[in-house]
C-alpha positions, 0 to 999 in steps of 0.5 A: 279394204274395209268392209263390215260383219253383222254378227251375234255372240252367245250371250243372252242378247236378242240383237245383232252386232257389227265389226270392221274387217280388211278384205286383204287380210281375211276373207269373210262369208256368213255362217263363219265364226269369229274372234271379237272383242267384247267388253273387256274378253273376247269370244267367239261370235257368228257371222250373219252377214256382210256389209259394204259400208257401216251401219249409221249410228252413233257408236264405236266399230271394232276390228275383228280379231280373226276368223276362225273358219275357212267355209262357212258352218251355217247358213240363212236357213240355218239362222232362221231356225235360231230366230224361231227357237229365240222366240219359242224358247226364250234364248237369244240367238247367238247362244242357240247358234253357239249350241247348234255348231261343235265348238271345235277348231280344226278338223281331225280324222274320225276314228271313233268308229272303224269300219272294219269293226262293223257289224255286218248287215244281216240278212233281215227278212221283213215281217208282214206288220214291218213291210206295211210300216214301211210301205205305210211311211213311204207311200203316205201323203202324211207328214208325221207318223209313230211307229207303235211297238212292244219291245223287240218288234223290229222297230230299228230295222223299219226306220233304217229301210225307211232312211235307206229309201229316202237316201236312194231317192237323193234324201237327206235323214237325221236319226236321234236316239236319247243315250250315247250307248244307243247312238255307238251301237247303231253307228256300228250295226249301219257303218256298213249297210250304209257304206260310210255314208253316216256321220255320227254326232253326240257328245262323246267326241271330242269338239275336233271329231265334232266339228270334222263330222259337221264339216262332212254333213255341211259338205253333203258327203253323207247322206244320214247322221246318227246321233243324241238330241243335238244332232237335230241341227245336222246341216243338211241341204236336202233334208227329207226324213228325220227319226227320233227312236224312243221318242218318250225319252226325256233326254231329248229335252235339253236341261240348260239355256236354250231349253229346246226339245228335239221333238219339237225343233224336229217339228219345226224342220220338217214343216220347213223342208216338206219331209217326213218325220217319223217317231217309235217307241213302246211308251210313247210320251202322253203329248204324242199318244193325244196326237196318235188319236187323231190320224190326220195330225199323226198315223199311227203304226202298229207292231204286235209281235216281236222279231227273230224268236222269243216273246214278251216276257212274264211279268211278276211282282215282289211285294217287298212291304215286309221285306227288308233287305235289298233282293227279296225271296222271289227275285234271289231264288230266280236269279239262282235259277237263271245263272245255273243254267247258263243265262243272263240276269240285268238288275235295273235301279235309278239310284247312284252311290252306296246309301243316301241318307244320313240322320241322327236318331238322337235329335233327328238331324239330316246331313244335307248340301251345304249348297243345295236343298238335298241329301248327300249320297255316300259313296263308299268306294271314293269314300266320300259324301256327294251332292249329285246336284252341284257336285260338292263332297266331303268326308264322311261324318261318324257322329251327328255334327249337330248333337255330336251323338254318336247314334247316327246312321247311313239308310237308303241304297244305291247302285254301289251297295247293290254291287257289294250285295251282289258279290256277296250273293252270287260269289261265282258270277261275275256282275258289272255295274253301269252308271255314271259313277263308272264312266265318267272318268272313262265313256269308253268303259259302257261299250266295253262293258256292254261288249263283254255282256254281250259275249258273256264275260258278264253274268250280271249287270246293274245299273241305271237308265243306261241298261233301261233302254233300247239294247239286245242282249238275247241270252238274257232271261231275267230282268229285276227292277229292284226298286220300281217305286223310288220315282213315285215320290217326286212332286210332278204330275208326270211321275206315274208316266215315268215310272211306267215307262221304265218298268216297260222299257226295262222289263223289254231286255227280257225273252228277246231270244227266249220264251222264258224270258222273266221280270222280277218288279220288286215295289212297296206299291203294287196297287200303283197304277203306273205299276199295275198296269205296266205289269199286265203289260197293258200300255193302251190302258195306262195310257188311255187313263193317264190321258183321261187324268190330264184332260180332267186337271187341264194338264198337258197335252190339254194344255200347255205349261210354262216353268219360270224359276227365279233365283239368287244367293240372296233368299229375300232377293229371289222371293222379291223379284219372283212375287214381283214378277207374278204379279206382273204376269198376272195383270199382263197375261190372257187366258193364262193361269198363273201359280206362285210364286212358291219354293221349288220343290228343291229350294236351294240349288247350287248355293242359289235360292229358287222361287218357282212361277208355273204359267198354264193355258189351253191357248199357247200362242197367247200366252207366249206371245204375252210373256214375251211382252212381259219378259221384256219390260222386267228388269231383274236386280243385279244379283237375281237371274231367272230362267224360263223353260217351255214345255218343261219335263222336269218340275224340281 
């Protein structure tokens, strides 16, 4: 018997397509995946509905090639969420389902976490502040809560106690963390505590492992899901709580279409299911801080003291204005003293590679990536120049490609050069580096390095953002921030907020069980508010100051923004399309400021020239509905593409 399936496909088309299938050879249900012919190719599609008769219309109905699943992976509620995201994030429903649902083809036994190796649950006695936090969340009728606590104040224990209570009442919980390193650490911590009632979803799993975990969740075989950003889509049928740890982190925002923010999706899911959203950080996002000013929107819960011993570290500034080396004398002296006492050091630098700037002193030539408008970074270990935007690499040059002069130099430093300098200055101590370069070929290197550091096999841990947050190492006495002002030069209104967050978060790795914890902040901009407030530990002061600046300038959270990037390998075509679109938007949007079109701060990436149109409005519903209408009328040239980012966190 012939039936018909209405499906969506992962292409930028907001529509459903119809295919036929024979019931004696395949048994299809809504929520399954199938392979279908689409144009000249075969692609995966998602079954939305099964029909007894073909819809009317003059079009050819092709047969489904085969079914991928034996049982549904998503239901109508999941599809409705995809439809909401389609309108909000300007991506198609098929692309969104493709993001929501893992791509594995078969179930496997998930062996990445072993219950025998799980960290035993300690007999934790809650502090008065922690107990009050748990009771406030569980007993209140409010739906959104924020755990605002200093680093080391026991936010994780509060999160887990709330999760336990929700699960004991029959509910299900999603627990989001920003980094794969934290996912693994947290999963090990709770594996025995929740008696294997845990599923893990993160990018370190294979597709088959992810689909196996997804099916466990769909069958309600677990009550708790831990994962990074995409775990917010976990298909629980009785979801009652979503926890977002380190809520301020930019990694909760997707950098590719669909450009969703996990916090916004979590708010939507909690609103639909009548559950509770519990977020937390020592450095909230400005959006969350603004909501906290009104308890009817979000309940703020304070944790002001560290638990488990230790105290907040002493933070000092090392002014590098007159220094030429990587390490100033103050940081070197404190490192020698700390290491001699048998304590450990964490060093943070948010720039990988060996050096990142090649220039000719004769003619001023700067070596840039041929495909991107950025300088190439020199990686000494591999003896390569590499672009960190498109991946292009080439051999280093010893003479100027423009004038042939030998008077050239590489300047600036990244983690690779810092590691080399550490080995020269501290030859008796073992150093390890954690950044994208050291883990790209072997993700297990992250956990192996962190375990060795925790066990004292490593004395100095150097890294990028992988070492900046959420990690608890009791023997760390000193944290050094090698170049605290590196992020302040970025042309983005959030630059100071990000710099402040990083300094406070990295500083929080020190003094977890040692009252002598110290932090040295090396900077050439010691009077910048982000640095001075962070050094003084004045979190509330910085956020109130920054909120005042945002209010005066009508920037988020006092308005909403959309960033539209028009790109093409043909610069003239990209500029004309961007100018035409900007004119349409000025005529078609009400209550909205339209800025541009102008070159993006990084004009060229991956050989595409990029032009930017920024929209800003204090009436976001009007702006988004108008944008949907205008975009529906736009016909871009064949060689021009457009990206739409609602509530962008990166304007580069």
